[in-house]
N, C-alpha and C positions, 0 to 999 in steps of 0.2 A: 571470267570463269571462276576466280576465287570468290567473288561476291555471291555467285550462284551456288557454289558449293556450301558456303556458310549458311545461306538461307535454307537450303535443303536439310542441313544438319539441325538447324533451329526448329524447323517444322517437325522433324523426327522427335525432338525432345518434347514438343507440345503435345504430341500424340501419346507419349508414354505417361505423362503426369496424370491426366484424367483417369487412365486405366488403373494406376496405383491407388488413386483416391477411391475408386469403385471397389477395389479389393479390400481397402481398409474399412469401408462401410459395411461390407457383408461378412466380415470376420466374426466368428462366434464369440459370445460374451461369457459363456460358462467357464468356470475355473475348475480344472481337473485336480484331483488330489495330488499333493506335492510328493513326487518321488525323485530322490537324488539321482543325478546322472551317473555317478560312480559309487560303488560300494554295494553292500548287501543290506537289504531292508528287513527288519525284524519287527513284527507287530505282537505286542504283549497286552493281554487283558489281566488286570490284577484287582483284587478286592482288599480294601483297607478296612480295619475294624477297630472299634473302641467300645467301652461299656459305660453306662450311666445308670444310676438308680432312678426309676420313674418318679416324677414329682407331680403328676397330674393323673387323676382317675376320672373317667367318664362312665356314668351309669344311667341306664334308662329305668325309671320308676313310674309305675302307673296304678290306676284304680280301675277295676272291672266291676260293673254293677249290672244286676239283672232284675227285671220286673215284668209284670204282665203287660204294661203299656210303655210306649216309647217315652212319653213325658215323664213317667215315674222313674224310669231307668236313668234318664238324663239328669233329673233333679237329684236323685241319690248320688249319682256320680259326681255332680258339681259340688255337693256338700262335702263329700269325702275328700275330693281333690283340694278343696279350700283348706281343709285341715292339714293335708300333706304339705301344701305350699307354706302354710303358717309355721309348720315344724321346721322346714328348711330355713325360713327367715330367722327363727329363734336360734337355730344352730349356727348362724353367722354366714350362711351361704349367700354370696352376693347375687343380686338380681341378674347381673350380666352372665352368671354361670348357670342359670336355669332357663331352659327354652322348651316350649311345647313341641313335641315330636309328632304326635298324631292324636286326633279325636275321631272316634268311630262310633256308629250306631248301627247295629245289625239285628235283623229279626232272627228268632230261634224257631226251628221247625220240628214237628213230630212227623216221622215217616212211617207209613204202613203199606204193606204189600197191596198193589193194585189200587191204591188210593192217592189222590194228590196230596202234597205236603200241607200241613196245617200249622199256622203260626201259633206258637204257645207263649211267646213273650219276646222281650227285646233285651239285647246286651249292649251296654254303653262302655266305652273304653277311653280313657284320657291318659296319655303318656307324656312325661317330660324327660328331657335329657339334662343331667346334672353333672357339672364338673366340680370335682373336689380338689382343691389346691393343697390341702393337707391330707395326704393319702392315709396317714395313720389314724385320722379321725373319721374316715369315711364309713368304717364298719359300724361305729356307734351311731352315726347319723342314719344309716340304713335301718338299724333296729328301731330308732325313733319313728321313722317313716312307716314301718310296719305297724307300730303301735297306734299310729294315727289313721290307719286304713289303707295304706299301700299294700296291694296284694299281687303285684306283678313287678319283678325286678330282673333286669338282664345286665350282665356285665361282670366285673369291670373291664374297661379298656384302659390299660395303663400305658402312659406315654410320657414323653419329655416335653415340657412346656416350651423351652427355648433351646432347640437342638443345634444351633449353628456352630457353637464352639466345639461340640462333639463331632459334628460333620467335618470340621476343619482338621481335627486330629485324625479322623479316618482317611481324609484325603492325603495327609502327609504319609500315613502308613501305606496307602495304596501306591503312591509314587515310589516309596522305598522298596516295596515288594516288587514293583515292575523293574526297577533298576537291578535288584538282586537277581531276578530271573533272566534279565537281558545279559548280565555278566556271565551267568552260568551257561547260557546258550552260546555266547560268543567264545568262551573258553573251550567248550566242547567242539566248536567248529574251527578252532585255531585262529580266531579273529579277536578283535577287541572292539568295545563300544566307542564309537567316535563322538556321537552326539544324539540328542533327542530331536526328532523331526517334527512331531506333533503330539498333543495331548488332548484327549476328549473324555469328559465325564459321561458315563453311559447309564448311571443309575445310583440311587441312594435309598437307604432304608433306615428310618429312625426308630424301628421297633415298636410301632404303634398298632400292631395287629390285635384284634380282639382276644381277650382271655376266655377260658371256658365259662359258659353261662351258668349262673346259679339262680335258683328261685327263692323268693322270700318265704319265710315261714309264716304260717297262718296266725300264729300268736307268738308273743315274746317268750324266749327260753331263758334259762338261768345264765347261760354263757352268751356273751355278745359276739356278733359276727366279726371275724378277724380277716383283714386283707393284708397279705404280705407282698410288698412291691417287688422284691428281688432285684435283678439287674436286667437291663435291656441291651442287646447288641445294636450298635449304630454302625452301619456299613456304607461304604462308597465304592463304586466300581469305575475304574478308568481304563481307557484304551490308549496305549502309548506306542508310538512308532519310533524305533531306534535305527540309526545308521551304523553298520558295522564295517570295519576295514581290516 
């Protein structure tokens, strides 16, 4: 009788183990956001900020040519753009800082009431993107480009060439702001900050947004074009989860 009871119990164990394995195989693998079992959770979003003087200016300069035929418009455009590129080279702009943005050829039409459009000529456009690593000299270079035939200029877009150090400063400021705000909320609620549960960076801005556009002058003026770099805000946004007790 004892042997029979032992075998029955062993059989029961053998039945349970496969069931446990099946449960383990079907368990979900997704990880839910970590929320402490005890205490009050506080989520804070904070923006850290620092400033830098831009050291990189990007400007689009181009040549627009018009003629009665497409070939003539392209030929004139190519000759004038060659002078513009030569002026950039003489000014010391590195080849890696000059890139073609667009080349366009479009017919020009004359419109009359109740009549189909009539082609009157063609317009050719060649535009290059130029990076100036010495922002202070970019105005003088623009004047030289205009003198050599550039008649379309957009920009400048002032930015920071290597923003990582500034971003790290902004990150430190963002965490400090989050801690300060968490302490304020905890004190108002009669609690204290126990620890940080999680940190996530949710955005950054190196201040590279385009500046107001200006157009090149048709001819050289007495005063040269001036570009003032000013300062750019570098910001980082973080989301921090705190545990309050």
